[in-house]
Phi, psi and omega in degrees: 000129182284172186298319181297315181293325176296319178296318178296317177302313181297318179295317179295317179298320180297313181292321181282345180073033179239161176294132182303328180300332179295337182259006179299146176245118176277168185301320180295317179296319177301313179300315181297314181294320178294324177295317178293324176298320177297313179301314181300316182292319185277314184291329181268349184063019178231105181302329181293343178290338182297304179292329180292320176297318179297323176295314178299319177299319179298317179294317181291330183290350174289339183243352183212157176294150184293320184305309179294330176294316177300316179298321180300320180287319181296331184261009177297146177293000000 
């Protein structure tokens, strides 16, 4: 995670009242999220869907593991 993203993580963790480590992104998660952002932008023909999908994934991941959420998007018709 680069310095800017670490600062953003720390700011978000502070406001949310959670440990910053809970918001860490490992290399595999980064690859998965970027791949889904690519899918969202290309398959929907709307680039703005990429950040919105990542936001939805973030909200959904509070209640479910990330892997099945990623699979759900990948297998959409």
